[in-house]
Every structure is written in structure tokens, then in C-alpha cells.
C-alpha positions as a printed Julia matrix, in Angstrom:
306×3 Matrix{Float64}:
   1.14  -29.58   10.45
  -2.56  -30.01    9.96
  -4.36  -32.4     7.75
  -3.9   -30.25    4.65
  -1.22  -28.84    4.58
  -0.08  -32.96    5.07
  -1.68  -33.89    2.36
  -0.51  -31.42   -0.08
   3.36  -32.4     1.23
   2.01  -35.75    0.11
   0.39  -35.3    -3.03
   3.95  -32.99   -4.48
   5.96  -35.42   -2.84
   6.26  -38.83   -1.23
   9.43  -38.11    0.47
   9.48  -34.9     2.42
  12.87  -34.71    3.83
  13.15  -30.69    6.03
  10.18  -28.61    6.95
  10.73  -25.09    7.8
   8.32  -22.18    8.86
   8.49  -18.97    7.42
   6.4   -16.46    8.7
   2.15  -18.49    7.51
   4.17  -20.89    5.29
   5.6   -23.79    5.93
   8.88  -24.39    3.16
   9.63  -28.66    2.63
  12.82  -30.42    0.51
  11.68  -33.23   -1.52
  14.29  -36.2    -1.76
  15.5   -34.36   -5.2
  16.78  -31.71   -2.92
  14.28  -29.22   -4.76
  12.07  -26.72   -2.05
   8.63  -25.69   -2.34
   6.35  -23.95   -0.33
   2.58  -24.46    1.36
   0.05  -22.07    2.69
  -3.08  -22.06    3.58
  -5.34  -21.18    0.35
  -8.06  -17.94    2.13
  -8.27  -16.1    -1.39
  -9.27  -18.78   -4.18
  -5.29  -18.63   -5.26
  -6.46  -21.11   -7.76
  -8.68  -18.45   -9.46
  -6.54  -15.39   -8.86
  -3.4   -17.55  -10.2
  -5.66  -18.22  -13.75
  -7.44  -14.61  -14.26
  -3.72  -13.02  -14.25
  -2.7   -15.73  -16.07
  -5.43  -14.38  -19.03
  -4.48  -11.2   -18.54
  -1.0   -11.48  -18.91
   0.95  -11.67  -15.91
   3.17  -13.81  -16.15
   5.02  -12.49  -12.87
   3.51  -15.16  -11.16
   5.69  -18.73   -9.04
   4.24  -21.93  -10.53
   1.55  -23.25   -8.74
   2.72  -27.3    -8.5
  -0.91  -28.4    -6.59
  -4.3   -25.94   -4.56
  -7.35  -27.11   -3.43
  -9.93  -25.26   -1.5
  -7.55  -25.58    1.97
  -3.9   -25.01    0.85
  -1.9   -24.42   -2.05
   2.02  -25.73   -3.38
   4.22  -23.3    -5.18
   7.43  -23.98   -6.37
  10.46  -22.39   -4.3
  12.82  -20.0    -5.48
  16.48  -18.62   -4.37
  16.33  -14.44   -4.15
  19.24  -13.07   -5.46
  20.45  -11.12   -3.21
  19.4    -7.58   -3.72
  20.32   -3.86   -2.06
  16.91   -3.41   -1.11
  16.48    0.01   -2.97
  16.55   -2.25   -5.91
  14.14   -4.84   -4.41
  11.82   -2.22   -4.06
  12.37   -0.78   -7.54
  11.0    -3.79   -8.85
   8.04   -4.14   -6.5
   6.75   -1.09   -7.51
   7.11   -2.02  -10.81
   5.19   -5.5   -10.88
   2.69   -3.35   -8.71
   1.93   -0.75  -11.73
   2.26   -3.66  -13.92
  -0.39   -6.06  -12.34
  -2.44   -2.63  -12.58
  -1.2    -1.79  -16.37
  -2.23   -5.58  -16.76
  -5.98   -5.87  -14.73
  -7.98   -2.62  -15.11
 -11.6    -2.29  -16.53
 -13.98    0.65  -15.84
 -16.71    0.0   -13.93
 -19.54    1.77  -12.4
 -19.86    4.59   -9.78
 -22.96    6.16   -8.42
 -23.58    8.84   -6.86
 -24.75    7.78   -3.66
 -20.9     5.5    -3.82
 -18.73    9.11   -4.17
 -21.18   10.81   -1.79
 -20.11    7.84    0.62
 -16.88    7.94    0.53
 -17.31   11.56    0.44
 -18.86   11.67    4.31
 -16.48    9.22    5.71
 -13.68   10.96    4.96
 -15.03   14.61    5.45
 -15.78   12.85    8.98
 -12.22   11.82    9.54
 -10.82   14.88    9.13
 -13.45   16.9    10.63
 -12.91   14.27   13.75
  -8.44   14.48   13.86
  -8.68   17.8    13.71
 -11.23   17.6    16.88
  -8.77   15.27   18.11
  -5.76   17.6    17.6
  -7.26   21.02   18.82
  -8.44   19.47   21.84
  -4.69   18.4    22.31
  -3.34   21.25   21.4
  -6.11   23.36   23.82
  -5.08   21.15   26.96
  -0.74   21.34   26.22
  -1.49   26.04   26.55
  -2.72   24.99   30.17
   0.4    23.53   31.36
   3.04   25.95   32.82
   5.76   23.48   31.7
   5.14   21.7    28.65
   6.06   18.28   28.22
   9.03   17.34   25.22
   5.8    15.95   23.29
   3.35   18.42   24.3
   5.85   21.31   22.97
   7.13   19.53   19.95
   3.28   18.87   18.98
   2.46   23.1    20.2
   5.26   23.6    17.67
   4.56   21.2    14.68
   0.49   21.99   15.24
   0.32   25.05   12.61
   1.68   21.95   10.43
  -0.74   19.23   11.08
  -3.47   21.88   10.84
  -2.03   22.67    6.69
  -2.68   19.78    6.59
  -6.1    19.09    7.1
  -7.44   21.91    5.82
  -5.37   20.85    2.36
  -7.1    18.05    3.02
 -11.12   19.71    2.77
 -10.3    21.82   -0.2
  -8.71   18.76   -2.05
 -11.65   16.9    -0.79
 -14.59   19.03   -2.42
 -12.35   19.56   -5.86
 -12.46   15.93   -6.17
 -16.36   16.02   -5.04
 -16.7    18.2    -7.78
 -15.34   16.18  -10.6
 -16.7    12.68   -9.33
 -19.55   14.08   -9.53
 -19.98   14.46  -13.1
 -17.97   10.61  -13.55
 -20.2     7.13  -14.24
 -17.36    4.93  -14.18
 -14.4     4.54  -12.06
 -11.26    2.0   -12.62
 -10.67   -1.02  -11.12
  -7.36   -2.93  -10.91
  -5.98   -5.77   -8.67
  -4.76   -4.6    -5.88
  -2.04   -6.98   -4.24
  -2.95   -5.64   -1.35
   0.17   -6.94    0.76
   2.82   -5.14   -0.98
   6.25   -5.95    0.48
  10.14   -6.36   -0.51
   9.84  -10.02    0.83
   7.25  -10.38   -1.85
   9.48  -10.16   -4.99
  11.95  -13.15   -5.47
  14.5   -11.86   -7.95
  15.57  -14.55  -10.61
  15.72  -14.79  -13.94
  12.2   -14.01  -14.15
  10.66  -11.87  -11.12
   7.69  -13.32   -9.78
   5.5   -11.8    -6.78
   3.81  -13.93   -4.29
   1.79  -13.64   -1.29
  -1.56  -12.77   -2.78
  -3.85  -14.14   -0.08
  -5.26  -10.8     0.48
  -6.0   -10.15   -3.05
  -9.15   -7.83   -4.04
 -10.47   -5.88   -6.36
 -10.47   -1.21   -5.89
  -9.63    1.84   -7.26
  -5.73    1.33   -7.7
  -4.09    3.91   -5.36
  -4.48    1.59   -2.04
  -1.38   -1.11   -2.83
   1.06    2.59   -2.93
  -1.4     4.3     0.56
  -0.42    0.79    1.91
   3.14    0.83    1.39
   3.74    4.14    1.54
   2.84    4.58    5.4
   4.73    1.89    6.0
   7.78    2.55    4.22
   8.05    6.67    3.55
  11.76    6.79    6.22
  13.07    4.34    4.43
  13.12    4.64    0.82
  12.32    7.55   -1.72
   9.4     7.6    -2.79
   9.47   10.1    -4.93
  11.31    8.37   -7.48
   9.16    5.29   -6.8
   6.05    6.83   -7.27
   7.88    8.72  -11.02
   8.8     4.68  -11.9
   4.91    3.96  -10.79
   3.39    6.58  -13.41
   5.62    5.61  -16.24
   3.78    2.3   -16.17
   0.44    3.22  -14.76
  -0.04    6.86  -14.5
  -2.73    8.0   -12.53
  -6.11    9.67  -13.49
  -6.9    13.23  -11.37
  -9.55   11.88   -9.61
  -7.32    8.8    -7.86
  -4.23   11.06   -7.76
  -6.38   13.63   -5.46
  -8.04   10.93   -3.05
  -4.81    8.96   -2.94
  -3.2    12.4    -1.06
  -5.92   13.38    0.45
  -6.06    9.85    2.39
  -1.93   10.08    2.45
  -1.73   13.85    4.26
  -5.17   12.78    7.26
  -2.79   12.27   10.14
  -2.9     9.66   12.66
  -4.2    10.42   15.95
  -0.91   10.4    18.14
  -1.22    7.04   21.21
  -0.17    9.87   24.35
   0.97    7.55   26.56
   2.5     7.62   30.28
   6.09    7.21   28.67
   7.23   10.32   27.79
  10.67    9.65   25.45
   7.45    7.37   23.59
   4.62    9.5    23.68
   7.42   11.61   21.65
   9.0     9.34   19.48
   5.52    9.07   17.92
   4.72   13.04   17.66
   8.44   13.23   16.22
   7.18    9.77   13.22
   4.19   12.29   12.92
   5.99   15.44   12.75
   8.36   13.39    9.69
   5.77   11.87    8.1
   3.79   14.99    7.3
   7.04   16.75    5.75
   7.57   13.18    3.91
   4.22   13.48    2.49
   4.98   17.48    1.9
   7.65   16.76   -0.27
   6.4    13.9    -2.18
   3.17   16.0    -3.09
   4.97   18.7    -3.73
   7.88   17.9    -6.47
   5.12   15.72   -8.22
   2.28   18.53   -8.34
   5.34   21.32   -9.38
   6.19   18.91  -12.62
   2.36   18.14  -13.01
   2.36   21.32  -13.7
   4.97   21.84  -16.6
   3.61   19.31  -18.32
  -0.01   21.32  -18.19
   1.65   24.78  -19.34
   4.06   22.55  -21.83
   0.32   21.58  -23.28
  -1.48   24.97  -23.25
   1.56   26.65  -24.89
   1.5    23.63  -27.75
């Protein structure tokens, strides 16, 4: 235990009876059997707490001590809850976080062009990566299981990339006429374990928090856990609290639909599993897009009829 953490413990309690280490945090119990969490201060936590409290986002643990190096907050026991319920709570808290911290910021055409060019390059690089792989696979007399699976599903991969190109052009046309973008405080480390359920739910682990457009919290969470939860419902819950703008929604699905580059190895089973995961990811993302696009189209038709 380094000196800064030891000093933080002593500031909160004269006597610590028990220490537990959990990931990048230290949990200690004082002489009154109350627990406290000590973490390294990497992101000016006091400033973040003050800002969130000033914006009316009070779903935070009680901050007990804070310096430039460390901070301590009150430990709360987590009520045992089904994982699906915790994910629902997490997405609602994140949407509320965005709702409470949103503001408009100037955006230049140069910034728009940079985003456009970076995504365009990523789409082209990904297309070439898989096109080259398919060409190599087709030269084989006998396909490996991973090669066969990739060849069978290459049309889906290229279709997704074609969709990304089309949507990116639409996004660029929209953004050429925009002078502002919406910025929020992103939690930037969403995970069900970062929701502590109790009388009042709290959101912890703001160590990576940053300001940016609102789509990245959902993107990062989805890419980590798309196969474990029903993100169609989670996305609907998010939009009820913080609806995305058209350009935000387009950019989010462009980023989601660009496939990761599968790393093939000498272990054929591992390579086949990775290709299977890629296919599952694209099918799941397509369902997320289609369900929400159908709803948006219906709402637009209703507005026209009105």
C-alpha cells in the first residue's frame, strides 16, 4: 500500500481493521465496521463530482476525502439483483447522466471532414482486409472451417460495409450544414458492476469520464456485451430519457456496423470461433438497427399523416 493511499485511509479512519483489494480499488473496514473505498485519483474526481451535483445528477456515492492523488468514498452494499435488471438500471442512469450534462458546442467543417475521412479510411481498410482474405481462401482446394464460414458470410460483411459508406455520405451531407454538436459527460467505463443498487441507485467509477458526443457510452457497452443482453430494449430505454438526434444516430450505427478485423491464428478452432463471433455480432447489430429503423419510419409516416 503506497503512502498516498495509506494517508487517505488515516484521514477517514484512525483505525482500519480489514483490507480488501478489488480490481483497482482498496476497500477497508473501520473500527465501526463501516466500509470505505480508496482509489487513485486519475481524473480530477472532485471536479467531476462538483459538476455532476451542480447539474442535478445526484446518483453518486458519498465522497469522503479527495486529494490530487487519491479519493475515498463510502462503500454501499449492492442488493442482489438479476443481471438484466442491473443493465436496465445502468442504461437509464447513463441516459440521465447525458440528459443532465448536455450542452451545445461549436463544430467546424474541418472537424466534420476529419471524422468523415477517418471513418471512410476505416471502411476501405476493412473492406480490403476481408476482400484479400476471401481471395486467398478461394485459392485453396479445401477450405478450412474458419475459411469456409467466412466465405459463406462474406456477403453480409460487404453489405454492412456498403451500408456504412452510404450512411456516412448521408451523415456528411447533414453535418455540412451544422454549426453545433451536442456534448455530454460520458461515463466512458460502463459496466453492470458499476451500478450499486440500494435505496437510491448510484453510479461509480468515473475514472475515465470525458466530454464528447453522447453515442460512445452505448457503443462501447454494446461492443462488450451485445451477446449477453437484449440491446433492443436497452436502446429503447435509453431513448425514452435521452433521444438521439438524426446525425448522432447515423454516426452510431456507422461505427457499430464496421466489422472488427478477425485475427486468424494457427489454432483453427480459435479462428473459427472468432469468425462465428463476428457473424453473430453483425446479425445482432442488424436486428438492433432494423427494429429501431422500422419504428422511426412509422413515426415519420404518422407525422406526415397529421
